[in-house]
C-alpha positions, 0 to 999 in steps of 0.5 A: 500499499502506498503511504498516501493510502495508509491514512485513509481508513474510514470511521463511523460517525454519528450525528445527533440533531434536532430539526428546527422547531422540534423537540425530538432528536434524530440520528444520521450515520456516515462513514468518512476518513475524518470528522471534517468530511463527515460533517460536510456529508451531514451538512450536504444531506441536510441541505439536499433533504431541506432539513434545518437542524439545531443542536448537532452533536457528533460522535465517532465509533470506537470499535476497540472500546465498543462505544461512541466517543464525542468529537468536538466542534473544533476537531470536525472543523479543522482542515486535514 
């Protein structure tokens, strides 16, 4: 495998959000190579489906600990 492809392993990301004007929470899941790309995918899906959202939370699946770990807004916004 080339050095460029070694860091391209995908992780599972979970977005927990509320639609604007609703009290009920929903989830969307994406596989991506980093949290920034996962957030871009989430924002694209919301825009495509015309779903305005509030209170977005992001978690990444930790397969070794068998749990969801929170991802900070800064980590999902930084440029990789």
